[in-house]
C-alpha positions as CSV (number, residue, x, y, z in Angstrom):
1,M,6.7,12.6,-18.7
2,A,3.5,10.9,-17.4
3,K,3.7,8.8,-14.5
4,I,2.6,5.3,-15.3
5,I,0.1,4.2,-12.6
6,S,1.0,1.3,-10.7
7,W,-2.4,-0.5,-10.1
8,K,-1.1,-2.1,-7.3
9,E,-0.3,1.3,-5.5
10,K,-3.3,2.9,-6.7
11,I,-5.6,0.2,-4.9
12,Q,-3.5,0.3,-1.8
13,S,-3.9,4.1,-1.9
14,L,-7.6,3.9,-2.5
15,E,-7.5,1.3,0.5
16,E,-6.0,3.9,2.7
17,L,-8.3,6.6,2.0
18,L,-11.5,4.2,2.6
19,R,-9.8,3.2,6.1
20,Q,-9.5,7.1,6.9
21,G,-13.2,7.5,6.0
22,K,-12.7,9.8,2.7
23,L,-15.6,8.1,0.8
24,H,-15.8,10.9,-1.5
25,Q,-12.3,11.2,-2.3
26,V,-12.5,7.3,-3.0
27,K,-15.4,7.8,-5.4
28,E,-13.7,10.8,-7.6
29,E,-10.5,8.8,-7.8
30,L,-12.3,5.4,-8.7
31,M,-14.2,7.2,-11.5
32,F,-11.0,8.5,-12.6
33,V,-9.6,4.9,-12.8
34,K,-12.8,3.6,-14.4
35,A,-12.0,6.0,-17.5
36,Q,-8.6,4.6,-17.7
37,K,-9.8,1.1,-18.3
38,P,-7.9,-0.9,-15.7
39,P,-6.6,-4.3,-16.3
40,R,-9.0,-7.3,-15.7
41,D,-6.4,-8.6,-12.7
42,F,-7.3,-5.4,-10.4
43,L,-11.0,-5.3,-11.2
44,F,-12.4,-7.4,-8.6
45,Q,-10.5,-5.1,-6.1
46,L,-11.7,-1.9,-7.7
47,C,-15.2,-3.4,-7.8
48,N,-14.9,-4.1,-4.1
49,L,-13.4,-0.6,-2.8
50,A,-16.5,0.9,-4.8
51,R,-19.0,-1.2,-2.9
52,R,-17.1,-0.8,0.5
53,S,-17.2,3.1,-0.1
54,G,-20.9,3.2,-0.7
55,H,-20.9,3.2,-4.4
56,P,-21.9,-0.4,-5.6
57,L,-23.4,1.0,-8.7
58,L,-20.1,2.1,-10.0
59,G,-18.5,-1.2,-8.7
60,S,-20.9,-3.0,-10.8
61,Q,-20.0,-1.0,-14.0
62,L,-16.5,-1.9,-13.4
63,L,-17.0,-5.5,-13.7
64,S,-20.3,-5.8,-16.1
65,P,-18.4,-6.2,-19.1
66,L,-17.5,-9.8,-18.2
67,F,-21.1,-10.5,-17.3
68,N,-23.0,-8.9,-19.9
69,N,-20.8,-9.9,-23.0
70,D,-22.5,-11.9,-25.2
71,K,-20.1,-11.5,-28.0
72,N,-17.1,-12.9,-26.1
73,K,-17.7,-15.8,-24.2
74,S,-14.3,-16.8,-23.7
75,Q,-13.8,-14.2,-21.0
76,I,-15.4,-16.2,-18.3
77,P,-15.6,-14.5,-14.8
78,N,-13.3,-16.2,-11.9
79,T,-14.9,-16.7,-8.6
80,L,-13.3,-13.5,-7.0
81,E,-15.0,-11.3,-10.0
82,S,-18.3,-13.2,-9.8
83,S,-18.0,-12.6,-5.8
84,A,-17.2,-9.0,-6.1
85,Y,-19.8,-8.3,-9.0
86,A,-22.5,-10.0,-7.1
87,A,-21.7,-8.2,-3.6
88,C,-22.6,-5.1,-5.6
89,L,-25.5,-6.7,-7.2
90,S,-26.8,-7.4,-3.9
91,A,-25.9,-3.8,-2.4
92,L,-28.3,-2.6,-5.3
93,G,-31.1,-4.9,-4.3
94,A,-30.6,-7.5,-6.9
95,H,-30.5,-10.3,-4.5
96,Q,-31.6,-13.2,-6.4
97,E,-29.4,-12.1,-9.7
98,A,-26.5,-11.7,-7.0
99,F,-27.4,-15.4,-5.6
100,Q,-27.4,-16.8,-9.2
101,I,-23.9,-15.4,-9.9
102,L,-22.4,-17.1,-6.8
103,A,-24.1,-20.4,-7.2
104,A,-22.8,-20.6,-10.5
105,T,-19.1,-19.9,-9.6
106,S,-16.6,-22.8,-10.1
107,E,-15.6,-22.8,-6.5
108,P,-18.9,-22.6,-4.6
109,E,-17.1,-23.1,-1.2
110,H,-14.8,-20.2,-1.7
111,T,-14.7,-17.9,1.5
112,E,-15.7,-14.8,-0.6
113,V,-18.8,-16.7,-2.2
114,L,-19.9,-18.2,1.1
115,L,-19.7,-14.8,2.6
116,H,-21.8,-13.2,0.3
117,K,-24.4,-15.7,0.2
118,A,-24.6,-15.5,3.8
119,F,-25.1,-11.7,3.3
120,I,-28.0,-12.0,0.8
121,H,-29.8,-14.2,3.1
122,I,-29.5,-12.0,5.8
123,R,-30.9,-9.2,3.6
124,N,-33.8,-11.6,2.3
125,W,-34.7,-12.2,6.0
126,E,-33.7,-15.9,5.7
127,H,-31.7,-16.5,8.8
128,S,-32.2,-20.2,9.0
129,K,-30.0,-20.7,5.6
130,V,-27.3,-18.2,7.1
131,I,-26.1,-20.4,9.9
132,P,-24.9,-23.3,7.8
133,I,-23.1,-21.1,5.7
134,L,-21.3,-18.9,8.2
135,R,-20.1,-22.2,10.0
136,K,-18.4,-23.3,6.8
137,Y,-17.0,-19.9,6.4
138,L,-15.8,-19.7,10.0
139,Q,-14.3,-23.3,9.4
140,S,-12.1,-22.2,6.3
141,S,-8.3,-22.0,7.1
142,A,-8.5,-19.3,4.2
143,I,-9.8,-16.9,6.4
144,S,-7.7,-14.2,8.1
145,P,-7.8,-13.3,11.9
146,Y,-9.3,-10.0,10.8
147,Q,-12.2,-11.8,8.7
148,N,-12.9,-14.1,11.5
């Protein structure tokens, strides 16, 4: 009997591998997971794991159907999906497109949106724009002590 994948457990397992520095294993497992077409609820987390393990192209491929789907405009990306996809695009060098996606989110003050906007400004050497964004980020009650 085939084991049914628990996506939550799979993400926790990948997170642990990432923390152990097993980046190649994370990539291999993400490639396998991508082929299994994970449910939408878990795509942004898998996308972030791909980016954090050094594979932003793989991460962007997980979420790109939500952003490049002219046929089905009913699938509007949520803030976490937008943030994860934009982070991958920025890591790939598409800073302008990433910033446009973040600017179009329904929650422009969400901590993930603020953080990735700041990262894009840093990558573009626009340091004067970073400070106000990071101040908003640090003032948010939604960030954990780890994020602070």
